[in-house]
C-alpha positions in Angstrom: 62.9 67.8 87.6 62.3 70.4 84.9 59.4 70.2 82.5 60.4 70.1 78.8 60.1 73.5 77.2 58.5 74.3 73.9 61.3 75.0 71.4 60.7 78.5 70.2 64.2 79.2 68.8 63.0 79.3 65.2 60.3 81.8 66.1 62.7 84.1 67.8 65.0 83.8 64.8 62.0 84.7 62.6 61.5 87.9 64.6 65.2 88.8 64.5 65.5 88.2 60.7 62.1 89.7 59.9 63.0 93.0 61.5 66.2 94.5 60.2 68.6 95.9 62.8 67.5 93.5 65.6 70.4 92.5 67.8 69.0 90.2 70.6 65.7 88.5 71.3 65.2 87.0 74.7 62.3 85.3 76.5 62.4 85.5 80.2 60.4 84.6 83.3 59.2 87.4 85.7 61.9 86.5 88.1 64.7 87.1 85.5 65.4 83.6 84.3 66.3 83.2 80.6 63.8 80.8 78.9 65.0 81.2 75.3 67.2 83.5 73.2 68.4 84.3 69.7 71.3 86.5 68.6 73.3 86.5 71.8 75.4 84.2 73.9 73.9 82.7 77.1 75.9 85.0 79.5 74.7 88.2 77.8 71.1 86.8 77.7 71.2 85.9 81.4 72.4 89.5 82.3 69.7 91.0 80.2 67.0 88.7 81.6 68.0 89.7 85.1 67.9 93.4 84.3 64.5 92.9 82.6 63.1 91.4 85.8 63.8 94.6 87.7 62.4 96.7 84.9 59.2 94.7 84.6 58.8 95.0 88.4 59.3 98.8 88.3 56.9 99.0 85.3 54.2 97.1 87.3 54.6 99.6 90.1 54.1 102.5 87.7 51.2 100.8 86.0 49.4 100.6 89.3 49.3 104.4 89.4 47.0 104.4 86.4 43.9 102.7 87.6 41.7 101.5 84.8 38.3 99.9 85.5 38.4 98.1 82.1 42.0 96.8 82.4 44.1 94.8 84.7 46.7 97.5 85.5 49.5 95.4 84.2 52.5 96.5 82.1 52.1 95.7 78.5 55.1 97.3 76.8 58.2 99.3 77.8 60.4 101.0 75.2 63.7 102.6 76.2 65.7 104.6 73.7 69.5 104.9 74.5 72.4 106.0 72.4 72.8 103.4 69.8 69.5 101.7 70.0 66.2 100.7 71.5 65.1 98.2 74.1 61.6 96.7 74.1 60.1 94.6 76.9 56.6 93.1 76.2 54.4 91.0 78.5 54.1 87.6 76.8 51.9 85.5 79.0 51.5 84.9 82.7 54.9 85.4 84.3 56.8 85.6 80.9 58.2 88.5 78.9 59.7 89.1 75.5 62.7 91.4 75.3 64.4 92.8 72.2 67.4 95.0 71.7 67.7 96.7 68.3 69.9 99.3 66.6 68.8 102.9 66.5 67.6 102.8 62.9 65.2 99.9 63.5 61.6 100.3 62.2 59.8 100.8 65.5 56.4 100.2 64.1 57.4 96.9 62.4 59.1 95.8 65.7 56.0 96.4 67.7 53.8 94.5 65.2 56.2 91.5 64.9 56.6 91.3 68.7 52.8 91.3 69.2 52.4 88.7 66.5 55.0 86.5 68.1 53.4 86.8 71.5 50.0 86.0 70.0 51.4 82.9 68.3 53.3 81.4 71.2 51.9 83.2 74.3 50.6 80.1 76.0 54.0 78.5 75.6 55.7 81.6 77.1 53.8 81.3 80.4 56.2 80.6 83.2 54.5 78.8 86.1 55.6 80.0 89.6 58.3 78.0 91.2 57.4 75.9 94.2 59.6 75.0 97.1 61.2 71.6 97.3 64.6 69.9 97.4 67.2 71.1 95.1 68.4 68.4 92.8 
């Protein structure tokens, strides 16, 4: 039985409409399961969430190469620039991430600020508890 999820659709929409040139906003678990989305259909969101899981794992391995006695050595933000746009992946709670795709003329500073604001507002709701074994229903 699944736990009811906090409805964050309106907050994701707020991020998308508050930062011009935003294409997709997705919340995902660390194992690549889509938790919420805005601006995309479920199939695209599922593919992006799966890809993000690999990227966050790779980012964690790289972060481990930067030991910091004051920090936890975890990935906080990944930004990738490709032809046509930007991809942002931000840690958003224990086992949860916020991913955004935006056009190449997006205001990168505004995007970073709005993503941080969103994570601060709903971070505890974005936490994805680990799955436990049991019968599949």
